[in-house]
C-alpha positions as CSV (number, residue, x, y, z in Angstrom):
1,M,11.9,-6.3,10.7
2,F,10.1,-3.1,9.5
3,I,6.3,-3.0,9.2
4,H,4.4,-0.6,6.9
5,V,0.6,-0.4,7.3
6,F,-1.6,1.7,5.0
7,G,-5.2,2.5,4.4
8,F,-7.1,4.3,1.6
9,R,-10.2,6.4,1.6
10,W,-11.2,6.3,-2.1
11,K,-12.2,9.6,-3.6
12,P,-15.5,9.7,-5.5
13,E,-13.8,9.6,-8.9
14,A,-12.2,6.3,-8.2
15,I,-13.9,3.4,-10.0
16,D,-13.9,-0.3,-9.3
17,A,-11.2,-0.8,-12.0
18,D,-8.9,1.6,-10.2
19,K,-9.4,-0.3,-6.9
20,A,-8.7,-3.6,-8.6
21,R,-5.6,-2.2,-10.3
22,A,-4.2,-0.9,-7.0
23,E,-4.6,-4.3,-5.4
24,K,-3.0,-6.0,-8.4
25,E,0.0,-3.6,-8.6
26,I,0.6,-3.6,-4.8
27,L,0.6,-7.4,-4.7
28,A,3.0,-7.5,-7.7
29,F,5.6,-5.8,-5.5
30,R,6.2,-9.3,-4.0
31,N,8.4,-10.2,-6.9
32,T,9.8,-6.7,-7.6
33,I,11.0,-4.9,-4.4
34,P,14.2,-6.2,-2.8
35,G,13.8,-6.8,1.0
36,L,10.0,-6.9,0.9
37,L,9.2,-10.1,2.7
38,E,5.3,-10.0,2.7
39,V,2.5,-8.1,1.2
40,H,-1.1,-8.3,2.2
41,V,-4.0,-6.1,1.0
42,G,-7.8,-6.3,1.2
43,P,-11.0,-4.6,2.2
44,N,-11.1,-3.1,5.7
45,V,-13.8,-4.9,7.6
46,S,-13.5,-3.0,10.8
47,P,-16.7,-1.3,12.0
48,R,-14.4,1.6,13.1
49,N,-12.8,2.1,9.6
50,Q,-13.4,5.9,9.5
51,G,-13.9,5.6,5.8
52,F,-10.6,3.7,5.1
53,T,-12.0,0.9,3.1
54,F,-8.8,-0.5,1.6
55,V,-5.9,-1.6,3.8
56,G,-2.5,-3.2,3.4
57,L,0.4,-4.5,5.4
58,M,4.0,-4.9,4.2
59,K,6.8,-6.6,6.0
60,F,10.4,-5.5,5.1
61,A,13.7,-7.1,6.2
62,D,14.6,-3.8,7.8
63,K,14.1,0.0,7.6
64,A,16.7,0.3,4.8
65,A,14.6,-2.0,2.6
66,A,11.5,0.1,3.4
67,D,13.3,3.3,2.5
68,A,14.5,1.8,-0.8
69,Y,10.8,0.8,-1.5
70,T,9.7,4.4,-1.1
71,V,11.8,5.5,-4.1
72,H,11.7,2.3,-6.1
73,P,10.4,2.9,-9.7
74,A,7.6,0.4,-9.4
75,H,6.3,2.2,-6.3
76,Q,6.7,5.6,-7.9
77,A,4.7,4.4,-10.9
78,L,1.9,3.3,-8.7
79,L,1.8,6.6,-6.8
80,A,1.7,8.6,-10.0
81,W,-1.8,7.4,-10.9
82,L,-3.1,6.4,-7.4
83,V,-2.4,9.4,-5.2
84,P,-5.0,11.6,-7.0
85,L,-7.7,8.9,-6.2
86,I,-7.1,8.4,-2.5
87,D,-6.9,10.0,0.9
88,P,-4.2,7.7,2.5
89,V,-3.0,7.0,6.0
90,E,0.3,5.3,6.7
91,L,1.7,3.7,9.9
92,D,5.3,2.4,10.2
93,F,7.1,0.6,13.0
94,E,10.1,-1.6,13.7
95,A,9.3,-5.0,15.1
């Protein structure tokens, strides 16, 4: 299994509709990305969040599935509009 964890610091120009759209599109990957076993997203409630207020976790069957997700058209479409609105962090590991 391969785990992908991510967090976003939203830039000031991001509005609530952008945040809701990101959550909706990320959750929609459940039915779109081969090898994606689980997707979870939500607000970061940690008191040590360092400004990362949106977090997610994805479980993939293996690293190859995670690599395929990286270049998948649905993921690329999300990144096209989302990247200008966030300061992201990503953590990946095999479990």
